N, C-alpha and C positions, 0 to 999 in steps of 0.2 A: 628475640631470636626468630629468624625467618624460617618459614617452612613452606613446602610446596604442597598445594592443595589441588587435587584434580577432580574431586567430587563436588557438585553444587550443593547449595543449602537445602535442608529439609524445611519447607516453607509453611505447610498447612498443619495447624494444630489438630491432632487426632481426637476424636470423641468415641465413646463407647456406643456407637450406633451400628445398625445392621450393615452388612456388606452391600455395596452397590457395584454393579458391573457397568463400566463405561467403555464405549467403543470410539476411538479416535481415528477412524480411517485405516490406520496401519497398526494399531495396538488395541488390546483389550486390557483395561485396568480394573482390578478388583480390589477395592479398598474401602475402609470405613472413614467417612469424612463428613464435614458439614459443607457450607457453600464452597464451590470449587476454587476458582482462581481469583476471586474478588478480594482476597487478603494475601497479596504476594509478599508483604513486608513484615510478616510475623517473625518472632524470634525462633531460632532453630529448636526443634524438639528431638528427643531421643527416638531413634528408629525402633527401639525395642518395644515401645509402647503401642505399636500398631502392627497389624498383620495385613499385608497386601501383596498382590502379585501382578505382574505385567507380562503379557504375551504379545510379541511383535510378529508380524507376518507381512507378506507382500501387500503393498498399498493398493487400495481400490480408488482409482482416480475418479474425480467428479466428471460427469459427462460435459462435453463442450456446450450442449444445449442448455443444461442447468446453469453453467457458468455465464453463458451469454445472456440468459434470462435475468439473472441477478444483476449483471452489469447494466443491462438496459433499464431495469427498474431504478438503480442508483443514478443512472444518467438522467432519467426523467425527474428525479427528485432534485438533482443539482441544477438542472436547467429546465424548469417547468414550462417556460414559454417557447422553447425551441420548436416543439411540435406545432404550436399555433402559428408561429412565423412560417414554418415550412408549408403548412396548409394554405396560407394566404399566398405564398409565393407560387404554389402550384395553381391556385385559382386565377391569379393574375396572368400566369403563363397561358393557361387555357383560354382566358378571355382575350388576351392579346393575339393568340394564335388564331382564334375564331375570327377576330376582327381583320387580321392580315389575310385570311382566306377569302373573306367577303370582299375586301378591298382589291385583292388580286383579280377576282372575277370581274369586278366593276371596271378595273383598269384595262383588262383585256377587251371588254365590251366597248369601252370608250375609244381605245386605239383602233378597233375594227369598224367603228361607226363614225363617219366624218361629222355627223350632226352632233356628236357628244365629245368631239375632240377638245373643246374648251374646258371640259370637266376633268381631263386627264391630269393636269398639274395638281389640282386639289386632291384628287384621289391618290396620286403618287405620294403626296405629302402625308396623308393619313396612313398609307401603307408603311412609309418610313417610320412614323411614330409607333405603329404597332410592332414592327420588327425590332425597333430599339427597346420597347418595353419588354418584349419577350426575351431579348438578349440580356437585359439588365436583371430581370427576375430569375432567369435561368442561372446567371452567374451567382446571384445571392443564394439561390437554392443549392447550387453545387458547393459553395463555400460552407454553408450551414451543414450540409450533409457530410462533407469532409471532416468538419470539426466534430460532428456527432460520432462518426466512425472512429476517429482518433481517440475521443473520450471513452467510448465503449471498449476499445482495445486496451487503453490504459487501465480502466476499471477492471477489465477481465484479468489483466496481469496482477493487479492488486488482490483480486479475489483468489487467484492461484497462490499468491503469497500467504493470504490469510489461512489457507488450508494446509500449509506446511506445518510440521510438528516440531515442538521444542520440548526438551527434557528439563523439568524443574529439579528433580533429584532422581535417585535410582529407581523410584517406584512410580513417579508421575510424569506423564507425557500429555501435553495439551497443544491445540492448534494456536497459531499466531493470533487468530481472531479473538481468542479468549482475553487478550490484553487490551482490547478496545475500551476506551473510556477512562482508563486510569494509569496507563503506562505508555511511554514513548520509547519504542524499540529503535536501537541503532545497530544495524547489521555491519559488522566489521569483517570483510572478506579478503583473504590474502594468505600468503605463506605463514607458517607458524611463527617465524621470526618477526614478521610484520605485526601480528596480533600481540605478541609479547611486548613489542615496543609501544604499541597503542595502549596496552595495559599500564605500562610505566608512565606514559605521557598523561594519562587520565588521573593519576594520583592526586595532584594538587587541586583538582576540581571535583573530587569525589563527593563531598558533602553537598555542593551545589547541584550536581547531577542527580543525586538521590532525592533531593528536595523537589526536583522538577520531574520526577517519575521516570527518569531515563534508565533503561535496562539494555545492556549490551549483549548482542548475539555474536559471539566469536565463531567464525567459520573458516577453518584452515583448508585452503584449496590444494595444498601439497600433500595431504594425507597424514601429516604429523600433528601431534597434540602440543599446543602451546603450554608453556609452564608458567603458572601464576604463583608468585611468591608473596606471602602475607606476613606481616609482623605480628607474631603471636604473643608478644609481651603483654603484661597485665595493664600497663599504662596506655597501650594502644588498642585495647580490646574493643571499644566502641567504634573507633575508626576502621579497624579491621573488619568488623561486622558489616559496616556500610560498603567496604570494598568488595566483600564476598557477595553482598546483595546486588551490587551493580553488575557483577560478572557471573551471575548464577546460572544463566541459561546455556543450553547446549543443543545444537541442531540435531534432529533425528532424521534418518533416511537420507543420507548424504547425496545420493544420486538425484533425488527430487530437488534439493537445494541447489545442486550444481547445474541442473537443467534450467531452473528459473534464473539463476544468476548469469549463466551464459547468454540466455535470451535478452536479459536487460543490457548486458555489455554490448551485444551485437546491435541492438537498437540504438544505443548511445554512441556507437562507433569506437568503443574502447576495446583494446586487445584483451584476449581471454586470460592472460597471465598478469594483468595489471591489478594491484591491490586497490580496493575501492571501499567506500562506506555508503550506506543507504540509511537515511533516518526517516522514521514514520511519525505521523501526527497521532494525537490521542484517538482519532476516529479510525486509525488504521491505514489512511492514505499516505502515499509517499510524499514527504515534505521536501526533501532535498537529497542530493547525492553528489559524489565527486571522487576523484582519484586521490590516493594517499591516505594520510591519517585523518580520523574524524576531528573536526574543530571543536574540541571540548570547551574551550573558552567561549566560543560563539554560542554554544548550547546554553551555557550558564548565563550569558549576557542577554539572550533573546527570548528564552523560554520562560513562561510564568510558572510559579510553583503549582503543584497539583493539590496542595492543601492551603487553606486560608481564605480570606474574604475575596481574593481575586481569582480563585481557581476556576469557578464556573464562568465568570465573565470573560476571561481571557483565553479560554480553551481553544478558540479558533485562531488566535494570533500566535502561531507556532514558528514564525520566522521563516527564513529561506534556507537554512542549513540542514 
């Protein structure tokens, strides 16, 4: 018999430990627990066994300076030799510019002095070479700097995404960055009807998606709550548990999610009312995106499992979807 479930799973196993107070930018969570989000796939536990509370308030946005600094550090790690190349480009530009300046003065002197008129063609040739070198290395520097700025802008947007909050259950709220290293998030954004259809289309691929660490973030842009129906019969208990695990996350602070999503759509040239999906890699970077329903079959076909002998070796091969 199918039932409608609106509350996500209780994921973390409680222990009789002292209370801890955590602050996740927009919420303060007081709860007894052991390691935080590193065990997202544990079986549900009774909420009566733990005592915790959560207080949400206006978000405290990270400053643009801090975000830019983090993005620049990540950019240096991803392209460690870019700064070296840009340094040599500037050095060659300075060298060529100095040579062109000297050649220009020599050419002027040769043209004004009839006794040195025979040297003018050779000096002009050297001046042309210097100007060509300066132009070439200026173009290479401009291209490298443009790529650097674009990469930093992309990493800054990814950092903003990593600071957005997700609700695991009624008591626990964590940032997106907490899932780095063991879960591949797929943001499914659109009207509630679109999310409900995406939920239905994912059913045949549930086991494969769970094995690959995929977790779906359903974000209804029309303000309505999508309805997820699960088969609660005894023979489908294990499968239903995986379905709930796959669709357990809920966005928190809708306005921040809306602003980030609108910015992404604007940069991609997509209308604000278009339903889209955005898939993340294990390291939290954006792997792929597109309009319409997420390609569940492509996720299963291209992504390696998060457990087993190939999990660490193939972590970087996340496909293009």
